[in-house]
N, C-alpha and C positions, 0 to 999 in steps of 0.2 A: 270765060266770062270776066268782065272787067272788075269794077269796084265791088268790094264785099258788102252785101246788103246788111242793114241793121237787123232785119227779121226774116225768118224763113217760115213759110206756110207749106206744110206737107199734106197732100191729099192722096192717101192710099186708096186705090180703086180696083174693083173687080166687077165687071158686067153692070156698070152703072151709067150706061150711055144716056139713059132717060133723064138723069139728074146731074151728071158731072158738069155739064155746061153751065147750069145755074150756079153751082158751087164756084166754078172758075170766075164767072162774071161778078159774083159778090166779092171775091178776093181782089180782082182787078179794079173794082169800084171803091176800094178802101180809101179813106181820107188820108191815111198814113201811106206814103208811096215808096218808102225805102225798104223794099222787101223782094224776096225771090219766091216764086211759087213752083213747087215741085209736085208734079202729078205722076205718081208711081202706079203704073198699070200692071196688075198682077196676072198677065196673060189672059186678058178678057177675050171672050168669044163672041161678044156683041159688037156694036158700032162705036165703042168707047174710043178707039184710036182715031176714027174719022171725026168724032165730035171734038176731041181735044185739038186736033190739027187745024181746026177752023180758026183758032185764036192765034193771032200774030202779035205777040208782045214779048219784048226782050227779057222781061222778068219771069216768063213762063218757061219751065224746062220739063219736057215730057220724056219719061223713061218707061219703056215697056220691057217687062221681064220676059225672057224666053220661055219660062215655065212658071206655073203658079207656085209661089214660095210659101203660101199661107199668110194670113193677115199679120201675125206678129213679126215674121221675117221681113215682110214688105214694109211694115212700119219701121222696123229697125234699120232697114236700108235707107229710108228717108231720114232717119236720125243721123246716120253716118254721112249722107250726102249733103245735108243742110249746112250752109256756110254762115248764116246769120248769127248775130250775137244772141238773139231771142228766137224761140222756136215754138210753134203751135201746130197742132194737127187739126184737120178739118175732114169730117166724113164726106165722101163723094156725094152723099144725098143730103148734106146739111148746108146751111147758109150762115153768114155772120152779118151783123149790123155793119153799116159803112164805117162807123167809128170804132169798131172793135180793136183794131191794132193800135190806133192812136191812143185810146184810153188805156189799154193794157200795157203797152210798151211805156207810155208816159207814167203809169202808176209804178211800174218796176224801176224806172229810172229815178223817180222821185223817192223811192223807198228801197235803197240798195240792200237792206237787210232781209228783204223778202226773197223767197225762193220759188214761189209759184203764185200765179194769179188764177183764181177760179171764178168764172163769171156765171151769172144767172142764165137760165135757158128757158126757151119757150118751145114746146113741142108742136110741130105742124104736121098736117097730113099731106098726102100727095098733091093736093090742090093748093097748098100753102096756107090753109086755114088753121089757126091756133086752136088746140084742144087741151092744153095743159101747160104748166110751167113749174120751174123749180121752186122749192119752198122759200117764201119771203122771209122766214125767220133765220136763215143761214147767218151765222156770225160774220161780220165784215172782216175780222182778223182772227185767225185761229192761232193761239199762242203755242209755242214749243212743240212743233211737229218734228223736231230733230231726232226724236226717238223712233220715228216711223221708218220702216225700210224704204229705200229709194229704188224705184224701178228704172230710173233714168229717162222716162218718157213724160210723166205727168198725167194730167187728166184732160179730157176734151169736153168743152172748150177750155183752153187755158194757155198761158204763155209761160215758158220757162225763163229762168234768170240768164243773164249774160254768160256765155261759155267762158270757163276759166275764172269766173268770179268767186267760185267757192260757194255761191248761193248764200242764203240766209237760213233762218230757222223758223220762219213763219210763212203763212200764205194769206192771201187777201181776196175778198170778193170785191170786184171793181164797181159794183152797183152802189157803193157807199157814196 
C-alpha cells in the first residue's frame, strides 16, 4: 500500500454478513477521507466474504483468518496491522455518523494532551430505529486518567492518540 493513512478503522467480524456491508458503507462515506479500513474476518461461515468483496475501494483491506482466533485475538490482529496514526474499532453490526472521523481526529489533533476520545452513542435495532442513547451527563473531559491501566485498545466507539506520541493523560467526549 502507498501512503500511510492518517487514521485506521478496524472492523473485526464473525458471521455478520447481514450487517457488515452497512458498517463498510458508513466508513467509506466518512467526510474525513485519509483512512484505511481493515475488515478482519474471523473465519466466518456465512456470506461475510462475499459481502466484503463487493466493495472496490483502495482504502479497504479484507483479511480472512484461516481459523477463528476469538474476538480479542482478532481485534489484537487489527491493532497490529493498522498503519494509521489514529485508530478506532467499529463493530461489524455498528455504524458511525459521517462526521465521526473528522470530529474525533480533529479533536485529538487540536488537543495533543488527550489520549482517547469517547463519543456519545445511540443504540439502534436491526431496522436502524433508535431505542436508547448514552448518558447526556457524561463529563466532556475526564481529568487524570493516567492512573488507570491501559489495555492498548481503548473503547468503542473511540479514537486513540497518534502512535508514538506517548498520548496524554485525559480523555474527551467529542459531543462538547
